[in-house]
N, C-alpha and C positions, 0 to 999 in steps of 0.2 A: 145862341144860348145866353150870351151876356145881356142882350136887350130884354129877353124874357125874364131873367132874374131881376133886372132893374125895374121892370113893370110890376112884377109880383111884390117887390120890396115897397114900391110906391103905394100899392093897394093895401098891403098889410099895415104900413105905418099910418095911412089915412084912417083905416078902421080902428087902430089902437088909439089914435088921437080922438076920434069921434066917440067911441064907446067906453074905452077904459079910462082915458084921461079927461073925458068930457070937455074937450076944447070946442067951443062954439064959434069961434072966429074962423071963418073960411080962409082968410088970407094966412093966418097962422098955421092952419092945417096944411095948406098948399105949400108954404115955405118949408115946413118941417118935413113933409113927405118928399118934396123935390130934393131937398138937401140929402136925405137918407138915400134916395135913389141914385143921385149923382155920386155919392160916396161909394156905394156898392159898385157902380159902373167903373169908377177909377180904380178901386181896389182889385177888381177882377182883371182889369187891363194891366195893372202892375204885376199881378200874379202870372198872367200869360207872357208878359214881356220877360220876366225873370226866368220862366221856364224855357223860353226860346233862346235866351242868352246862354243858359246852362247847356242846352242841346248843342248850340253852336260851338261852345268850348270843348265839349266832349268829342265832336267830330274832327277837331283839328289835330 
């Protein structure tokens, strides 16, 4: 699930850069899209980690 959301984020940001922001530089679009995708991946990982820690404390 986490990887799918990351991929979707990458595509959406790429399209936003291309059509909404009219960024023509391919490297800039790549860097912006990858940064957004990695950020989403890390945030979801942190959310899952926090949830697991909370479940662990509740079971003790």
